[in-house]
C-alpha positions in Angstrom: -113.5 -78.5 -69.5 -114.3 -81.5 -71.6 -114.5 -80.9 -75.4 -114.3 -84.5 -76.4 -118.0 -84.4 -77.4 -116.9 -83.0 -80.8 -115.2 -86.3 -81.6 -118.4 -88.2 -81.0 -120.3 -85.8 -83.3 -117.8 -86.1 -86.1 -117.8 -89.9 -85.7 -121.6 -90.0 -85.9 -121.6 -87.8 -89.0 -119.0 -90.1 -90.6 -121.2 -93.2 -89.9 -124.2 -91.4 -91.4 -122.6 -90.3 -94.6 -120.9 -93.7 -95.1 -124.3 -95.3 -94.9 -125.5 -92.9 -97.5 -122.7 -93.8 -99.8 -120.9 -90.5 -99.5 -117.4 -92.0 -99.3 -115.4 -88.8 -100.0 -117.3 -86.9 -97.3 -116.7 -89.8 -94.9 -112.9 -89.7 -95.7 -112.9 -85.9 -95.0 -114.8 -86.4 -91.7 -112.2 -89.1 -90.7 -109.5 -86.4 -91.3 -111.5 -83.8 -89.4 -111.8 -86.2 -86.4 -108.0 -86.8 -86.4 -107.3 -83.1 -86.6 -109.8 -82.3 -83.8 -108.2 -84.9 -81.6 -104.8 -83.4 -82.2 -106.0 -79.9 -81.5 -107.6 -81.1 -78.2 -104.4 -82.7 -77.2 -102.3 -79.6 -78.0 -104.8 -77.4 -76.1 -104.6 -79.7 -73.0 -100.8 -79.7 -73.1 -100.7 -75.9 -73.3 -103.2 -75.6 -70.4 -101.1 -78.0 -68.3 -97.9 -76.1 -69.1 -99.5 -72.8 -68.0 -100.6 -74.5 -64.7 -97.0 -75.8 -64.2 -95.6 -72.3 -64.9 -97.9 -70.8 -62.3 -97.0 -73.5 -59.7 -93.3 -72.8 -60.3 -93.8 -69.2 -59.4 -94.1 -67.9 -63.0 -97.0 -65.9 -64.2 -99.0 -65.9 -67.5 -99.8 -62.5 -68.7 -103.5 -61.7 -69.2 -102.9 -61.7 -72.9 -102.0 -65.4 -72.7 -98.4 -64.8 -73.8 -95.9 -66.3 -71.5 -93.6 -63.7 -69.9 -90.5 -65.2 -71.5 -91.9 -64.5 -75.0 
């Protein structure tokens, strides 16, 4: 699953509003892009950890909560 497209959309919006002179909105879109990138990275790390847990003989409950929690 590749959700990186959202970063492209945010970047395109930022370029558009910057050209329109909407500098405050451009700044907020820069922040949104950074937050989205961080969220995507955390989501990937969580997914990779769950795969490692399964490969190590562990199991993730259907609720998504790790058995150790």
